[in-house]
C-alpha positions in Angstrom: 40.7 25.2 44.0 44.2 26.6 44.2 46.6 26.0 47.0 49.7 28.0 47.4 53.2 26.5 47.2 55.6 27.4 50.0 57.0 30.9 49.6 60.6 29.6 50.3 60.6 25.9 49.3 64.4 25.5 49.8 64.8 27.5 53.0 66.5 25.6 55.8 63.7 25.7 58.4 65.8 24.0 61.1 66.9 27.2 62.6 63.3 28.3 63.0 62.3 25.1 64.9 62.4 26.7 68.3 59.9 29.3 67.1 57.6 26.7 65.7 57.7 24.7 68.9 57.0 27.8 70.9 54.3 29.1 68.6 52.6 25.8 67.8 49.1 26.4 66.5 47.2 24.6 69.2 48.6 23.5 72.5 47.5 22.5 76.0 47.9 25.2 78.6 46.6 23.7 81.8 44.2 20.8 82.3 41.9 20.6 79.3 42.4 24.2 78.3 43.3 24.7 74.6 45.2 27.8 73.4 45.0 29.0 69.8 47.8 31.2 68.7 46.8 34.0 66.3 49.4 35.9 64.4 48.9 39.1 62.3 50.8 42.1 61.0 48.9 45.1 62.4 50.0 47.2 65.4 48.1 47.1 68.7 46.3 50.5 68.1 44.6 49.2 64.9 40.8 48.6 65.2 41.2 45.1 63.7 43.7 44.1 66.3 41.4 45.4 69.0 38.5 43.4 67.4 40.6 40.2 67.7 41.4 41.0 71.3 37.7 41.3 71.9 37.2 37.9 70.3 39.8 36.4 72.7 38.1 38.0 75.7 34.7 36.8 74.7 35.8 33.3 73.8 37.5 32.8 77.1 34.5 34.0 79.0 32.0 31.9 77.1 34.0 28.7 77.5 35.0 29.2 81.1 38.6 29.5 80.0 38.6 26.2 78.3 39.3 27.7 74.9 41.6 30.7 74.7 43.3 32.8 72.0 46.7 34.5 72.3 47.1 37.3 69.8 50.6 38.1 68.4 50.6 41.4 66.5 53.2 43.3 64.5 54.3 40.3 62.3 55.9 38.6 65.3 55.1 35.2 63.8 55.6 36.2 60.1 54.1 38.2 57.3 50.6 37.6 56.1 51.6 35.2 53.5 54.0 33.4 55.8 51.3 33.1 58.5 48.9 31.5 56.0 51.5 29.0 55.1 52.1 28.2 58.8 48.4 27.7 59.3 48.3 25.3 56.4 51.3 23.4 57.7 49.8 23.2 61.2 52.5 25.4 62.9 50.0 28.2 63.7 46.4 28.0 64.6 45.0 31.2 63.3 45.8 34.4 61.4 44.2 37.6 60.1 45.0 38.6 56.6 43.7 40.9 53.9 41.4 39.2 51.4 44.0 40.3 48.8 46.6 37.9 50.2 44.0 35.1 50.2 43.8 35.4 46.4 47.0 33.3 46.0 45.6 30.6 48.2 42.0 30.4 47.2 40.6 31.5 43.8 37.2 32.7 45.1 38.8 35.6 47.1 39.9 37.3 43.9 36.4 38.7 43.4 37.1 41.2 46.2 40.0 42.4 44.2 37.9 43.7 41.3 38.2 47.5 41.3 34.9 49.3 42.1 33.1 46.0 42.8 30.9 47.5 45.5 28.8 50.6 45.2 29.4 51.6 48.9 29.9 50.1 52.3 26.3 49.1 52.7 26.5 47.0 49.5 29.7 45.4 50.7 28.2 44.3 54.0 25.1 43.0 52.2 27.5 40.7 50.4 29.8 39.7 53.2 27.1 39.0 55.7 25.0 37.0 53.2 25.2 33.8 51.3 28.0 34.9 49.0 30.3 36.0 51.8 29.8 32.8 53.7 30.4 30.7 50.6 33.8 32.4 50.1 34.8 31.9 53.7 34.0 28.2 53.4 35.9 27.8 50.1 39.2 27.4 51.9 38.0 24.6 54.1 39.7 21.7 52.2 42.9 23.8 51.9 43.1 24.1 55.8 42.2 27.8 55.6 38.7 28.0 56.9 37.4 31.6 57.0 35.7 32.5 60.3 34.6 36.1 59.7 35.3 39.4 58.0 36.6 42.5 59.7 36.0 45.9 58.3 39.0 47.3 56.4 37.2 50.1 54.8 37.8 51.5 51.3 41.3 51.7 49.9 42.7 54.9 48.2 46.0 56.1 47.0 48.5 58.1 49.0 51.7 59.5 47.6 54.9 61.3 48.6 55.8 63.7 45.8 52.6 64.8 44.1 48.9 64.1 44.4 46.8 61.7 42.2 43.9 63.6 40.7 43.4 61.3 37.6 44.9 58.0 36.3 47.4 60.1 34.3 49.0 61.2 37.5 50.0 57.5 38.3 52.2 57.4 35.2 55.9 56.8 36.3 55.0 56.2 39.9 56.1 53.1 41.9 53.1 52.2 44.0 53.3 49.7 46.8 50.8 46.9 46.5 50.1 43.7 48.5 51.2 40.4 47.2 47.9 40.2 45.2 47.6 39.4 41.5 44.5 41.5 41.3 46.0 44.6 43.0 49.1 44.3 40.7 46.9 44.2 37.7 44.8 47.1 38.8 47.7 49.5 39.5 49.3 48.5 36.1 45.9 49.2 34.3 45.8 52.6 35.9 49.3 53.5 34.6 51.4 52.9 37.7 54.2 50.5 38.4 53.0 48.0 41.1 55.7 47.2 43.7 55.0 44.6 46.3 56.5 45.6 49.7 55.8 43.9 53.0 53.6 46.0 55.3 56.3 46.3 58.0 58.8 47.7 55.5 56.5 50.3 53.9 57.2 53.3 56.1 60.9 53.2 55.3 60.2 52.4 51.6 58.1 55.6 51.4 60.6 57.6 53.3 63.6 56.5 51.3 61.8 56.9 47.9 61.8 53.1 47.1 58.1 53.6 46.3 56.3 56.9 45.4 53.1 55.9 47.1 50.8 53.1 48.3 47.1 52.4 48.6 45.2 51.6 51.8 42.4 52.7 54.1 42.6 55.9 56.3 43.1 54.1 59.7 46.1 52.1 58.3 47.5 55.3 56.8 47.1 56.9 60.2 48.2 54.1 62.7 51.3 53.2 60.6 52.2 57.0 60.5 52.4 56.9 56.7 50.7 60.4 56.7 54.0 61.8 57.9 55.9 60.7 54.8 53.1 60.6 52.2 51.2 63.9 52.5 48.8 63.4 49.6 45.7 61.2 50.1 43.5 60.7 47.1 40.1 59.3 48.1 39.1 57.4 45.0 38.2 54.3 47.0 39.0 51.9 44.2 38.8 48.8 46.5 36.9 47.5 49.5 39.0 44.6 50.6 37.8 43.0 53.9 40.2 41.5 56.4 39.6 37.8 56.9 40.1 35.8 60.1 41.4 32.3 59.2 41.8 29.1 61.2 43.2 25.7 60.4 40.1 23.7 59.5 40.8 20.6 61.6 41.3 22.8 64.7 37.9 24.4 64.5 36.1 21.1 63.5 37.9 19.4 66.4 36.2 21.6 69.0 33.1 20.2 70.8 29.8 21.4 69.4 29.3 23.6 72.5 32.7 25.2 72.1 32.1 25.8 68.3 28.9 27.6 69.2 30.6 29.7 71.8 33.3 30.5 69.2 30.6 31.7 66.7 28.9 33.9 69.3 32.3 35.4 70.3 33.0 36.1 66.6 29.6 37.8 66.2 30.3 40.1 69.2 33.9 40.8 68.0 32.7 41.7 64.5 30.1 44.1 65.7 32.6 45.7 68.1 35.2 46.1 65.5 32.9 47.7 63.0 32.0 50.4 65.5 35.7 50.9 66.2 36.4 51.2 62.5 33.9 54.1 62.0 35.5 56.0 64.8 39.0 55.2 63.6 38.3 56.4 60.1 37.0 59.7 61.3 40.0 60.1 63.6 42.5 59.2 60.9 41.2 61.8 58.5 41.0 64.4 61.2 44.6 63.8 62.2 45.8 63.8 58.6 44.1 67.1 57.9 45.6 68.7 61.0 49.1 67.4 60.0 48.7 69.3 56.7 47.9 66.3 54.4 46.1 67.3 51.2 43.0 65.1 50.9 41.7 65.0 47.3 38.0 64.2 46.9 36.4 63.0 43.7 33.0 63.9 42.1 33.5 61.6 39.1 35.4 58.3 39.3 34.6 57.5 35.6 38.2 57.9 34.4 39.4 55.4 37.0 36.6 53.0 36.3 37.2 53.1 32.5 40.9 52.3 32.9 40.2 49.1 34.8 37.3 47.8 32.6 39.7 45.3 31.0 40.2 43.5 34.4 36.4 42.8 34.5 36.4 41.6 30.9 39.2 39.1 31.7 37.2 37.3 34.5 34.1 36.7 32.5 33.1 33.1 32.4 35.3 32.2 35.4 34.5 31.4 39.0 35.5 35.0 39.9 33.3 36.4 37.1 30.3 34.4 38.2 30.7 35.7 41.8 31.0 39.2 40.6 27.8 38.9 38.6 26.0 37.7 41.6 27.3 40.6 43.7 26.3 43.2 41.1 22.9 41.6 40.8 22.1 42.3 44.4 21.9 46.0 43.6 20.0 45.4 40.4 17.1 43.4 41.9 
């Protein structure tokens, strides 16, 4: 197992103490009511945020208000990496992050960062809803990052400001924004681009000002963050399907009564189903809005050139935990 070191080990945290007291992970509200605070980086229009709001609604109803969740969007409580560190430290109860960010905290999540791992969305959900997906969620238990569920984050593709990407050769000389993910950095480099980590909240201005030439993400995020207004080329090569992961501090979940844990699981199930339906609608809407705004959407009949360029990444994980998981995932489609 691999646990992350603090991002800013020498930062004087004293000036942040009021925020930590105010946003303490789990606190009494009234009587025996417990409130979990959940921080994430998406805006309130995003289907994943709405899925978490559904979770809060369902959990409160199923526990008679005894267990509640307060959701703080838009990086109010920190970036994804910072939020994970706060959960580990006990200053925040829950967070939602991309599986790519989890890679630096838990080795097993790196498997989702392998390019072209899944054949399609159906294959992905077969894995995430099955034994392998649950095993990976549980892998962070001892590091105080217990995975509760996966939310649909679709397929990620490239979008750019100056010219479209029709082949890997078009990435040459481009600065492409990536998440703070070792696998994503490796992938963009293998494809010929220059990977440039930029926090999500700063990406619009980075695209607008030419700090980066493009990024890679799913259609709803491209739409809700208004990136289509400054990056008018969307190349649907769908190189990654990175799920979003809802994470809780292990001791907080285990500390609930059996009845409340079961209510939590049922609320999660409803939330996940609701969010997946929202995602389908959001993806269709995002592409419609982009087309109407004049975005050039590039489709691909053959992804072979992209797949060939990233083959070395697959070779490097052979014989590792990540390689073993990848083999099991691919075997599901070969049975």
